[in-house]
N, C-alpha and C positions, 0 to 999 in steps of 0.2 A: 564177271567171274567165269562164266561158261566159255567165253572167247579165250580168256587167258589159259584156262585149262586145256582147251583144244590146241592152242599154240605150244604149250609146254609138253603136250603129249606126242608131238611129232617125233617119230622114230623111237618112241618109248613103248614099254609094255608088250614087246614083240617076242621075248624069249623068257624062259623060266627064271633065269638069273635076274633080269630087270624087274620081273613081276614081284620079286621079294622086296624091292625097294619102292616100286611105283606108288602104291597107296600111301606109304609114309611120306613120300615127296609131295604128293598132292595135299596131304594134310598140313605139311610144313608150309607150303605156299599159301594155303587158305589162311592159316594162322598169322603168317607174316603180313598178308594183305589187310587182314582185319586190324592188326596192331598198328600198322602205319597209315591206315585210312585217314585219320585226322590231319596228317602232316602235309604241308604245302608241297614238299619235295618227295611225295610218296612215289611218283613215277620214277624218279631217279633212283630211289632206294630199291624199288622193285626191279629195275633194269640191272642194278648191281647184283641183287640177289640171284636173278636168273642166270647171269653170266657165270657167277661163282658156282651155282648149283650144276650148271651144264658141265663145267670142268670137273666138279666132284663126281658126277655120274661117269665121266670118261675114265676117271682114275680108279674106280672100284674094281677089285680083283677077287674079293672073297664075299661070301654070303654073310649077312648081319646076324650076330648071335641074338637069341630071343630077347635078352636084356636090352639090346640096342634098337629094337624095333619100336622106336618112339619118334615123335616129332623133334625137329632140331631144337625148338625152344625148351622142350621137356628135358632133353639130354643136356643142354647148356645149363639149365637150372640146377641139375644134379652136379655137374662139373664145377660150376661157379659158386655153389653154396659155401663150401669151406673157404674158397678164395675171398669171397665177399666179407666174411667174418674177419679174416686175417687182415685185409686191406683197410677195413674200417678201424681196426685196432691200431694199425701202423699210423694212420692219420691222427688218431687221438694222441699218440706219442709225439708226433711232429709238433704239436702245440707247445710242448715243453721247450723244444729247441727254438721255435720261432719267437717265443715270449721271453727267452733267457731266464726262465723260472728255475728255482733250485730243484735238484734231482728228487728231492723228497716231496715235491708238490703233488697233491692228489691228481690222479689221471682222470680226465674228463671222458664221459661216454660220447661216442661218435654222434649219436642222435641229439645230444645236448649242445653241440658246438654252435656258437652264435655266428652271425655274419661278420662281426669284427674279428673273432678268433679265426674264422676261415680266411679272412682277408690276410691276416698275418701268415697263415700257413701257405696260402697260394703265392704270396710275395716271396717267402723264403725259398720256395721251390723254383719259381721263375728265374730268380737272379742267380741260381746255382746250376742251372741246366748246362750252361756253356762249359762248366768245369769238367764234365764227364767226357767231352770230346766225342759224343755219339755212342760211347760204350757204357750203357746204363746197366745197373744191377737189375736182377730179375724182378725185384719188388717195386721198382720205380714206376713202371706203367700202371701197376695195380694201385699204388698209392695215389697217383694223379687221378685215376678213374674214380676213386672214392671221393676225392675232393670235388671233382667235376659233377658227380652225381648227387652231391648233397643239396637238398632243397633250400638251405639257408645261404648258399654261396651267392653273392651279388653278381648281377649280370656283367658288370664291368670287370670284376675279378675273373669270372669264367671266361670272358672273351680274351682278356690279357693272357691268362695262363695257356689257353688254347693256342693263341698266336705264338707264344714262346715255344710251345711244344712243336709247332710246325716249323719254326725257324731252326730249332736244334734237333729235328727229326726224332722226336719221341712219340711213338705210336701208342698212345694210351688207350685209344679206342680198340685196338687189336684187329683192325681191318684195313689199315692204310698201306702198310709196307707190302712189297711183293711177296715176302715170305708168309706174312699173315693171310694175304689174299688166297694163297694156295692151300691153306688149312681148311678143314671141313667146317661147314656153317654151324655144326653142333658144338664146335670148340671155339671158333672165332667168328661169331655171327656179324652180319651187317649192323653197325651200331646206329641207334637212333635214340634220342632223348628229348623229352618235352621242354627241357631247359635250353637246348641248343637248336633243335629243329623248329622252325616256325610252324605254328598250327593254330587253328581256330576252334579246336575241340573243347577248350575250356569255356567257351562262350555259349555253347549250344544249349545248356540247361537254363541259362539266365536270359538270353536274348537271341532273337533270330539274326542270322548272319547278315541278311539283307538290311535289316534295321540298323545294325551296327555300322555298316558301310555308309548308309544314308546319313546317319548322324555325324559321321566323321567328315562328310563332305558338305554339311549344312551351311557352314560359314562361307563357302565359296559359291553356293548356288545363287544367292541374291545378286552378287556382283556380276555373274555371268548373264543372268536373265534381264538385268536392267539395261 
């Protein structure tokens, strides 16, 4: 961490303007490193974060108001709070369309959606993406994000929907298109998710990683040594 801090501090903290941001940027980097630590592609995520933060530093022209002197993750949580509620509500309404249920059917809560219901929703979205011709309504990336972030969505459905979004250039993550990459990290952060990014964090409490790898290879060891 100390080495990363030194690298990120090159040409930083040398004038009164940058000093207003420097400590906040250091806190944001430490928070990002801690959050992405369990992920296999944490180095790639950090590289992307550093590139975007460097561009963000170059684009600054005004001092931050007191209310904005917070880490990127804290600012994003405030900005995304209302959006999160709205996109989850939209996805709940998608179920009615996907299931062809009558308009009078009771609306399901987002947290109560099952794997089968999310399969219907993800399928209904994937097969319709080509109809937009790349010109998506503002709510579509938010709705897809809510579907992708749901813990009950099957891996196959998550992978399929993500593939279709790449094919038809729907940036539901908010950090893939050139326009979104130019936004501040507090509004369009580098996206990572335990359901999409490979990680061993979930195994740490139950079993040592070395033991996990050893057990996975056990069936092959005998054949190699004989």
